[in-house]
A tleap script that builds the chain and sets N, CA, C and O, in Angstrom:
source leaprc.protein.ff14SB
mol = sequence {
  NMET LEU THR PHE ILE SER ALA GLY HIE SER
  GLY PRO LYS CYS PRO VAL LEU ALA ASP PRO
  SER ALA PRO GLN HIE GLU ASP ALA ALA THR
  LEU GLY LEU ALA MET PHE GLU GLY GLU SER
  MET GLU ASP TRP ALA SER LEU LEU THR MET
  ASN VAL THR SER HIE PHE PHE MET SER THR
  ALA PHE LEU GLY LEU LEU ALA LYS GLY SER
  GLU ASP VAL PRO GLY PHE TRP SER ASN ILE
  ILE ASN ILE THR SER VAL CYS GLY ILE THR
  LYS MET ASN GLN CYS HIE ALA SER LEU ALA
  SER ASP CLEU
}
set mol.1.N position { 216.370 202.154 54.444 }
set mol.1.CA position { 216.715 203.211 55.374 }
set mol.1.C position { 217.550 202.622 56.501 }
set mol.1.O position { 217.183 201.594 57.071 }
set mol.2.N position { 218.657 203.254 56.824 }
set mol.2.CA position { 219.510 202.809 57.914 }
set mol.2.C position { 219.290 203.695 59.125 }
set mol.2.O position { 219.225 204.919 59.007 }
set mol.3.N position { 219.179 203.082 60.271 }
set mol.3.CA position { 219.072 203.822 61.522 }
set mol.3.C position { 220.188 203.369 62.431 }
set mol.3.O position { 220.348 202.175 62.686 }
set mol.4.N position { 220.950 204.308 62.914 }
set mol.4.CA position { 222.048 203.979 63.811 }
set mol.4.C position { 221.693 204.443 65.212 }
set mol.4.O position { 221.332 205.602 65.418 }
set mol.5.N position { 221.794 203.546 66.160 }
set mol.5.CA position { 221.499 203.862 67.554 }
set mol.5.C position { 222.733 203.516 68.375 }
set mol.5.O position { 223.226 202.389 68.332 }
set mol.6.N position { 223.217 204.479 69.109 }
set mol.6.CA position { 224.368 204.230 69.967 }
set mol.6.C position { 224.001 204.591 71.390 }
set mol.6.O position { 223.648 205.733 71.682 }
set mol.7.N position { 224.086 203.615 72.269 }
set mol.7.CA position { 223.752 203.869 73.668 }
set mol.7.C position { 224.877 204.611 74.372 }
set mol.7.O position { 224.648 205.206 75.426 }
set mol.8.N position { 226.068 204.594 73.827 }
set mol.8.CA position { 227.192 205.289 74.421 }
set mol.8.C position { 227.664 204.697 75.731 }
set mol.8.O position { 228.231 205.408 76.561 }
set mol.9.N position { 227.444 203.418 75.931 }
set mol.9.CA position { 227.797 202.756 77.179 }
set mol.9.C position { 228.891 201.747 76.875 }
set mol.9.O position { 228.645 200.757 76.186 }
set mol.10.N position { 230.097 201.985 77.379 }
set mol.10.CA position { 231.208 201.104 77.030 }
set mol.10.C position { 231.369 199.916 77.960 }
set mol.10.O position { 232.003 198.928 77.589 }
set mol.11.N position { 230.822 199.986 79.133 }
set mol.11.CA position { 230.906 198.851 80.037 }
set mol.11.C position { 232.092 198.906 80.976 }
set mol.11.O position { 232.878 199.853 80.935 }
set mol.12.N position { 232.226 197.899 81.821 }
set mol.12.CA position { 233.308 197.869 82.798 }
set mol.12.C position { 234.673 197.859 82.115 }
set mol.12.O position { 234.850 197.243 81.064 }
set mol.13.N position { 235.610 198.532 82.709 }
set mol.13.CA position { 236.987 198.518 82.202 }
set mol.13.C position { 237.852 197.773 83.206 }
set mol.13.O position { 237.707 197.948 84.416 }
set mol.14.N position { 238.729 196.962 82.707 }
set mol.14.CA position { 239.624 196.174 83.540 }
set mol.14.C position { 241.012 196.796 83.450 }
set mol.14.O position { 241.706 196.581 82.456 }
set mol.15.N position { 241.440 197.559 84.455 }
set mol.15.CA position { 242.713 198.275 84.376 }
set mol.15.C position { 243.922 197.368 84.141 }
set mol.15.O position { 244.909 197.807 83.550 }
set mol.16.N position { 243.865 196.138 84.583 }
set mol.16.CA position { 245.000 195.232 84.430 }
set mol.16.C position { 245.282 194.938 82.950 }
set mol.16.O position { 246.400 194.557 82.604 }
set mol.17.N position { 244.298 195.107 82.085 }
set mol.17.CA position { 244.513 194.860 80.662 }
set mol.17.C position { 245.232 196.011 79.975 }
set mol.17.O position { 245.707 195.851 78.851 }
set mol.18.N position { 245.322 197.167 80.625 }
set mol.18.CA position { 245.939 198.343 80.017 }
set mol.18.C position { 247.448 198.202 79.857 }
set mol.18.O position { 248.033 198.834 78.977 }
set mol.19.N position { 248.080 197.395 80.680 }
set mol.19.CA position { 249.531 197.277 80.664 }
set mol.19.C position { 249.942 195.807 80.509 }
set mol.19.O position { 249.975 195.061 81.488 }
set mol.20.N position { 250.252 195.398 79.283 }
set mol.20.CA position { 250.629 193.996 79.063 }
set mol.20.C position { 251.876 193.563 79.834 }
set mol.20.O position { 252.098 192.366 80.014 }
set mol.21.N position { 252.693 194.514 80.292 }
set mol.21.CA position { 253.897 194.149 81.040 }
set mol.21.C position { 253.652 194.123 82.552 }
set mol.21.O position { 254.585 193.897 83.322 }
set mol.22.N position { 252.408 194.353 82.982 }
set mol.22.CA position { 252.081 194.328 84.411 }
set mol.22.C position { 252.326 192.939 84.981 }
set mol.22.O position { 252.189 191.948 84.264 }
set mol.23.N position { 252.685 192.850 86.253 }
set mol.23.CA position { 252.975 191.540 86.857 }
set mol.23.C position { 251.779 190.590 86.831 }
set mol.23.O position { 251.958 189.375 86.918 }
set mol.24.N position { 250.576 191.118 86.715 }
set mol.24.CA position { 249.388 190.257 86.663 }
set mol.24.C position { 249.349 189.410 85.390 }
set mol.24.O position { 248.593 188.442 85.316 }
set mol.25.N position { 250.155 189.766 84.390 }
set mol.25.CA position { 250.194 189.010 83.131 }
set mol.25.C position { 251.206 187.864 83.187 }
set mol.25.O position { 251.542 187.278 82.158 }
set mol.26.N position { 251.679 187.554 84.364 }
set mol.26.CA position { 252.680 186.495 84.541 }
set mol.26.C position { 252.223 185.171 83.943 }
set mol.26.O position { 252.982 184.501 83.242 }
set mol.27.N position { 250.978 184.800 84.224 }
set mol.27.CA position { 250.410 183.581 83.666 }
set mol.27.C position { 248.887 183.730 83.658 }
set mol.27.O position { 248.341 184.688 84.204 }
set mol.28.N position { 248.224 182.777 83.036 }
set mol.28.CA position { 246.774 182.864 82.869 }
set mol.28.C position { 246.029 182.886 84.202 }
set mol.28.O position { 245.057 183.626 84.355 }
set mol.29.N position { 246.478 182.081 85.166 }
set mol.29.CA position { 245.801 182.025 86.466 }
set mol.29.C position { 245.906 183.356 87.201 }
set mol.29.O position { 244.929 183.817 87.790 }
set mol.30.N position { 247.087 183.977 87.171 }
set mol.30.CA position { 247.281 185.263 87.842 }
set mol.30.C position { 246.453 186.343 87.164 }
set mol.30.O position { 245.837 187.167 87.840 }
set mol.31.N position { 246.432 186.348 85.830 }
set mol.31.CA position { 245.637 187.332 85.096 }
set mol.31.C position { 244.156 187.142 85.372 }
set mol.31.O position { 243.436 188.114 85.599 }
set mol.32.N position { 243.700 185.905 85.356 }
set mol.32.CA position { 242.287 185.629 85.624 }
set mol.32.C position { 241.867 186.098 87.003 }
set mol.32.O position { 240.794 186.682 87.156 }
set mol.33.N position { 242.689 185.854 88.004 }
set mol.33.CA position { 242.378 186.281 89.363 }
set mol.33.C position { 242.335 187.809 89.451 }
set mol.33.O position { 241.442 188.370 90.085 }
set mol.34.N position { 243.296 188.475 88.817 }
set mol.34.CA position { 243.321 189.946 88.839 }
set mol.34.C position { 242.082 190.521 88.160 }
set mol.34.O position { 241.505 191.495 88.643 }
set mol.35.N position { 241.674 189.927 87.050 }
set mol.35.CA position { 240.479 190.398 86.354 }
set mol.35.C position { 239.227 190.142 87.191 }
set mol.35.O position { 238.349 191.000 87.284 }
set mol.36.N position { 239.151 188.958 87.798 }
set mol.36.CA position { 237.991 188.605 88.615 }
set mol.36.C position { 237.852 189.565 89.795 }
set mol.36.O position { 236.760 190.050 90.089 }
set mol.37.N position { 238.968 189.830 90.463 }
set mol.37.CA position { 238.927 190.695 91.641 }
set mol.37.C position { 238.743 192.168 91.276 }
set mol.37.O position { 238.336 192.964 92.123 }
set mol.38.N position { 239.035 192.540 90.034 }
set mol.38.CA position { 238.943 193.934 89.624 }
set mol.38.C position { 237.588 194.340 89.068 }
set mol.38.O position { 237.402 195.500 88.700 }
set mol.39.N position { 236.652 193.427 88.998 }
set mol.39.CA position { 235.338 193.722 88.422 }
set mol.39.C position { 234.253 193.618 89.495 }
set mol.39.O position { 234.476 193.087 90.582 }
set mol.40.N position { 233.081 194.138 89.157 }
set mol.40.CA position { 231.959 194.032 90.095 }
set mol.40.C position { 230.726 193.494 89.382 }
set mol.40.O position { 230.532 193.738 88.191 }
set mol.41.N position { 229.912 192.776 90.102 }
set mol.41.CA position { 228.663 192.243 89.553 }
set mol.41.C position { 227.748 193.373 89.101 }
set mol.41.O position { 227.055 193.242 88.093 }
set mol.42.N position { 227.738 194.476 89.834 }
set mol.42.CA position { 226.872 195.602 89.506 }
set mol.42.C position { 227.245 196.197 88.144 }
set mol.42.O position { 226.367 196.495 87.334 }
set mol.43.N position { 228.558 196.369 87.891 }
set mol.43.CA position { 228.986 196.921 86.605 }
set mol.43.C position { 228.595 195.998 85.453 }
set mol.43.O position { 228.134 196.456 84.408 }
set mol.44.N position { 228.782 194.695 85.655 }
set mol.44.CA position { 228.430 193.750 84.598 }
set mol.44.C position { 226.923 193.678 84.384 }
set mol.44.O position { 226.467 193.566 83.246 }
set mol.45.N position { 226.144 193.740 85.460 }
set mol.45.CA position { 224.686 193.732 85.322 }
set mol.45.C position { 224.227 194.965 84.554 }
set mol.45.O position { 223.324 194.883 83.722 }
set mol.46.N position { 224.847 196.106 84.833 }
set mol.46.CA position { 224.517 197.336 84.122 }
set mol.46.C position { 224.845 197.210 82.638 }
set mol.46.O position { 224.056 197.620 81.787 }
set mol.47.N position { 226.000 196.649 82.333 }
set mol.47.CA position { 226.412 196.459 80.944 }
set mol.47.C position { 225.438 195.556 80.197 }
set mol.47.O position { 225.002 195.887 79.095 }
set mol.48.N position { 225.096 194.421 80.793 }
set mol.48.CA position { 224.174 193.494 80.139 }
set mol.48.C position { 222.783 194.088 79.984 }
set mol.48.O position { 222.122 193.879 78.966 }
set mol.49.N position { 222.341 194.827 80.992 }
set mol.49.CA position { 221.033 195.478 80.897 }
set mol.49.C position { 221.004 196.430 79.719 }
set mol.49.O position { 220.052 196.432 78.939 }
set mol.50.N position { 222.039 197.235 79.589 }
set mol.50.CA position { 222.091 198.200 78.492 }
set mol.50.C position { 222.205 197.508 77.140 }
set mol.50.O position { 221.453 197.826 76.219 }
set mol.51.N position { 223.122 196.580 77.012 }
set mol.51.CA position { 223.414 196.002 75.706 }
set mol.51.C position { 222.416 194.956 75.234 }
set mol.51.O position { 222.197 194.828 74.030 }
set mol.52.N position { 221.819 194.223 76.123 }
set mol.52.CA position { 220.895 193.169 75.713 }
set mol.52.C position { 219.461 193.682 75.649 }
set mol.52.O position { 218.786 193.497 74.637 }
set mol.53.N position { 218.992 194.317 76.702 }
set mol.53.CA position { 217.600 194.755 76.712 }
set mol.53.C position { 217.332 195.863 75.708 }
set mol.53.O position { 216.227 195.948 75.173 }
set mol.54.N position { 218.314 196.712 75.438 }
set mol.54.CA position { 218.086 197.781 74.457 }
set mol.54.C position { 217.821 197.191 73.072 }
set mol.54.O position { 216.969 197.695 72.341 }
set mol.55.N position { 218.543 196.126 72.701 }
set mol.55.CA position { 218.299 195.485 71.404 }
set mol.55.C position { 216.930 194.820 71.365 }
set mol.55.O position { 216.228 194.892 70.356 }
set mol.56.N position { 216.558 194.185 72.445 }
set mol.56.CA position { 215.247 193.534 72.486 }
set mol.56.C position { 214.115 194.548 72.320 }
set mol.56.O position { 213.237 194.370 71.476 }
set mol.57.N position { 214.138 195.603 73.121 }
set mol.57.CA position { 213.038 196.560 73.070 }
set mol.57.C position { 213.024 197.366 71.775 }
set mol.57.O position { 211.949 197.679 71.263 }
set mol.58.N position { 214.188 197.708 71.236 }
set mol.58.CA position { 214.224 198.403 69.958 }
set mol.58.C position { 213.667 197.504 68.854 }
set mol.58.O position { 212.883 197.954 68.019 }
set mol.59.N position { 214.070 196.244 68.852 }
set mol.59.CA position { 213.594 195.314 67.826 }
set mol.59.C position { 212.089 195.107 67.904 }
set mol.59.O position { 211.411 195.126 66.877 }
set mol.60.N position { 211.561 194.912 69.095 }
set mol.60.CA position { 210.117 194.688 69.217 }
set mol.60.C position { 209.325 195.947 68.899 }
set mol.60.O position { 208.208 195.863 68.389 }
set mol.61.N position { 209.890 197.118 69.195 }
set mol.61.CA position { 209.190 198.372 68.894 }
set mol.61.C position { 209.016 198.557 67.390 }
set mol.61.O position { 208.022 199.136 66.950 }
set mol.62.N position { 209.973 198.071 66.594 }
set mol.62.CA position { 209.918 198.247 65.142 }
set mol.62.C position { 209.360 197.035 64.406 }
set mol.62.O position { 209.356 197.020 63.175 }
set mol.63.N position { 208.896 196.038 65.114 }
set mol.63.CA position { 208.435 194.812 64.473 }
set mol.63.C position { 207.318 195.072 63.460 }
set mol.63.O position { 207.335 194.505 62.368 }
set mol.64.N position { 206.362 195.908 63.804 }
set mol.64.CA position { 205.275 196.231 62.871 }
set mol.64.C position { 205.782 196.911 61.620 }
set mol.64.O position { 205.332 196.589 60.520 }
set mol.65.N position { 206.707 197.843 61.760 }
set mol.65.CA position { 207.282 198.534 60.601 }
set mol.65.C position { 208.106 197.583 59.741 }
set mol.65.O position { 208.105 197.684 58.514 }
set mol.66.N position { 208.804 196.666 60.390 }
set mol.66.CA position { 209.577 195.671 59.641 }
set mol.66.C position { 208.651 194.787 58.796 }
set mol.66.O position { 208.946 194.496 57.637 }
set mol.67.N position { 207.559 194.375 59.377 }
set mol.67.CA position { 206.593 193.550 58.650 }
set mol.67.C position { 206.002 194.334 57.475 }
set mol.67.O position { 205.852 193.792 56.380 }
set mol.68.N position { 205.669 195.599 57.700 }
set mol.68.CA position { 205.116 196.442 56.642 }
set mol.68.C position { 206.133 196.630 55.525 }
set mol.68.O position { 205.778 196.556 54.349 }
set mol.69.N position { 207.388 196.872 55.874 }
set mol.69.CA position { 208.430 197.037 54.873 }
set mol.69.C position { 208.648 195.794 54.044 }
set mol.69.O position { 209.016 195.887 52.873 }
set mol.70.N position { 208.432 194.652 54.618 }
set mol.70.CA position { 208.614 193.388 53.893 }
set mol.70.C position { 207.499 193.153 52.883 }
set mol.70.O position { 207.677 192.379 51.942 }
set mol.71.N position { 206.361 193.801 53.058 }
set mol.71.CA position { 205.242 193.634 52.134 }
set mol.71.C position { 205.435 194.444 50.855 }
set mol.71.O position { 204.863 194.101 49.821 }
set mol.72.N position { 206.223 195.503 50.907 }
set mol.72.CA position { 206.328 196.444 49.792 }
set mol.72.C position { 207.088 195.895 48.585 }
set mol.72.O position { 206.725 196.201 47.449 }
set mol.73.N position { 208.114 195.107 48.797 }
set mol.73.CA position { 208.928 194.591 47.697 }
set mol.73.C position { 208.971 193.068 47.810 }
set mol.73.O position { 209.613 192.534 48.714 }
set mol.74.N position { 208.294 192.365 46.900 }
set mol.74.CA position { 208.280 190.897 46.963 }
set mol.74.C position { 209.696 190.318 46.890 }
set mol.74.O position { 210.525 190.768 46.099 }
set mol.75.N position { 209.953 189.316 47.728 }
set mol.75.CA position { 211.240 188.651 47.740 }
set mol.75.C position { 212.285 189.304 48.626 }
set mol.75.O position { 213.390 188.780 48.766 }
set mol.76.N position { 211.958 190.434 49.223 }
set mol.76.CA position { 212.886 191.115 50.111 }
set mol.76.C position { 212.254 191.271 51.486 }
set mol.76.O position { 211.035 191.395 51.604 }
set mol.77.N position { 213.085 191.264 52.529 }
set mol.77.CA position { 212.601 191.380 53.888 }
set mol.77.C position { 213.304 192.527 54.589 }
set mol.77.O position { 214.490 192.776 54.370 }
set mol.78.N position { 212.571 193.209 55.421 }
set mol.78.CA position { 213.170 194.244 56.266 }
set mol.78.C position { 213.994 193.562 57.347 }
set mol.78.O position { 213.642 192.480 57.817 }
set mol.79.N position { 215.082 194.193 57.735 }
set mol.79.CA position { 215.983 193.612 58.717 }
set mol.79.C position { 216.467 194.644 59.711 }
set mol.79.O position { 216.462 195.847 59.447 }
set mol.80.N position { 216.878 194.152 60.843 }
set mol.80.CA position { 217.618 194.955 61.803 }
set mol.80.C position { 219.014 194.357 61.846 }
set mol.80.O position { 219.178 193.156 62.059 }
set mol.81.N position { 220.006 195.190 61.644 }
set mol.81.CA position { 221.389 194.731 61.700 }
set mol.81.C position { 222.041 195.403 62.901 }
set mol.81.O position { 222.178 196.626 62.946 }
set mol.82.N position { 222.435 194.601 63.856 }
set mol.82.CA position { 223.118 195.117 65.041 }
set mol.82.C position { 224.614 195.057 64.805 }
set mol.82.O position { 225.183 193.982 64.614 }
set mol.83.N position { 225.245 196.216 64.820 }
set mol.83.CA position { 226.685 196.299 64.630 }
set mol.83.C position { 227.302 196.617 65.985 }
set mol.83.O position { 226.957 197.609 66.627 }
set mol.84.N position { 228.213 195.763 66.400 }
set mol.84.CA position { 228.858 195.964 67.691 }
set mol.84.C position { 230.252 196.533 67.484 }
set mol.84.O position { 230.650 196.821 66.355 }
set mol.85.N position { 230.965 196.690 68.536 }
set mol.85.CA position { 232.301 197.271 68.497 }
set mol.85.C position { 233.284 196.357 67.784 }
set mol.85.O position { 233.187 195.133 67.873 }
set mol.86.N position { 234.225 196.957 67.080 }
set mol.86.CA position { 235.292 196.186 66.447 }
set mol.86.C position { 236.322 195.737 67.466 }
set mol.86.O position { 237.239 194.989 67.126 }
set mol.87.N position { 236.192 196.177 68.707 }
set mol.87.CA position { 237.156 195.790 69.741 }
set mol.87.C position { 237.144 194.287 69.994 }
set mol.87.O position { 238.132 193.743 70.488 }
set mol.88.N position { 236.074 193.620 69.672 }
set mol.88.CA position { 235.987 192.186 69.902 }
set mol.88.C position { 236.913 191.359 69.034 }
set mol.88.O position { 237.096 190.169 69.288 }
set mol.89.N position { 237.508 191.973 68.003 }
set mol.89.CA position { 238.393 191.217 67.120 }
set mol.89.C position { 239.865 191.575 67.319 }
set mol.89.O position { 240.723 191.128 66.557 }
set mol.90.N position { 240.155 192.372 68.331 }
set mol.90.CA position { 241.542 192.728 68.605 }
set mol.90.C position { 241.988 192.093 69.914 }
set mol.90.O position { 241.167 191.785 70.778 }
set mol.91.N position { 243.291 191.901 70.051 }
set mol.91.CA position { 243.796 191.248 71.262 }
set mol.91.C position { 243.709 192.170 72.478 }
set mol.91.O position { 243.180 191.763 73.512 }
set mol.92.N position { 244.205 193.379 72.382 }
set mol.92.CA position { 244.134 194.348 73.472 }
set mol.92.C position { 243.174 195.448 73.029 }
set mol.92.O position { 243.438 196.149 72.052 }
set mol.93.N position { 242.084 195.596 73.729 }
set mol.93.CA position { 241.030 196.454 73.226 }
set mol.93.C position { 240.469 197.411 74.260 }
set mol.93.O position { 239.420 197.137 74.843 }
set mol.94.N position { 241.121 198.491 74.492 }
set mol.94.CA position { 240.644 199.558 75.357 }
set mol.94.C position { 240.335 199.088 76.769 }
set mol.94.O position { 239.511 199.697 77.452 }
set mol.95.N position { 240.964 198.043 77.210 }
set mol.95.CA position { 240.839 197.534 78.585 }
set mol.95.C position { 239.450 197.032 78.935 }
set mol.95.O position { 239.112 196.972 80.117 }
set mol.96.N position { 238.643 196.675 77.969 }
set mol.96.CA position { 237.302 196.138 78.241 }
set mol.96.C position { 237.390 194.615 78.345 }
set mol.96.O position { 237.531 193.929 77.332 }
set mol.97.N position { 237.308 194.104 79.532 }
set mol.97.CA position { 237.371 192.650 79.685 }
set mol.97.C position { 236.202 191.985 78.972 }
set mol.97.O position { 236.326 190.860 78.488 }
set mol.98.N position { 235.082 192.667 78.907 }
set mol.98.CA position { 233.910 192.081 78.279 }
set mol.98.C position { 234.103 191.884 76.777 }
set mol.98.O position { 233.362 191.123 76.156 }
set mol.99.N position { 235.081 192.554 76.194 }
set mol.99.CA position { 235.341 192.421 74.782 }
set mol.99.C position { 236.615 191.652 74.476 }
set mol.99.O position { 236.916 191.382 73.314 }
set mol.100.N position { 237.358 191.302 75.503 }
set mol.100.CA position { 238.645 190.641 75.281 }
set mol.100.C position { 238.413 189.273 74.670 }
set mol.100.O position { 237.892 188.373 75.329 }
set mol.101.N position { 238.794 189.117 73.426 }
set mol.101.CA position { 238.501 187.875 72.727 }
set mol.101.C position { 239.643 186.875 72.778 }
set mol.101.O position { 239.422 185.673 72.634 }
set mol.102.N position { 240.858 187.357 72.981 }
set mol.102.CA position { 242.001 186.441 72.958 }
set mol.102.C position { 243.059 186.934 73.939 }
set mol.102.O position { 243.938 187.710 73.564 }
set mol.103.N position { 242.982 186.496 75.170 }
set mol.103.CA position { 243.982 186.890 76.163 }
set mol.103.C position { 245.122 185.952 76.030 }
set mol.103.O position { 246.106 186.070 76.760 }
savepdb mol mol.pdb
quit
């Protein structure tokens, strides 16, 4: 059985990433400073709280069911598969600095 849970929380957006021709993209140091100054600790704390703690509590809530499911078919184990956004594999990804994998 597959269960899909979406918190619907995209996280902080970094406007400077929306326009690759913006002057902030002049060099890595300028881009880094613009990104640093454009974000807030509160937004990042909110993002981490949502994305990390939700997986922990969901996983622990189903631990008993996972163990029970593993008993039913010998040689197979119940699993939780966390699927994240595909934005992490693209260069420019909806202006989410938290997902920017290759600036």
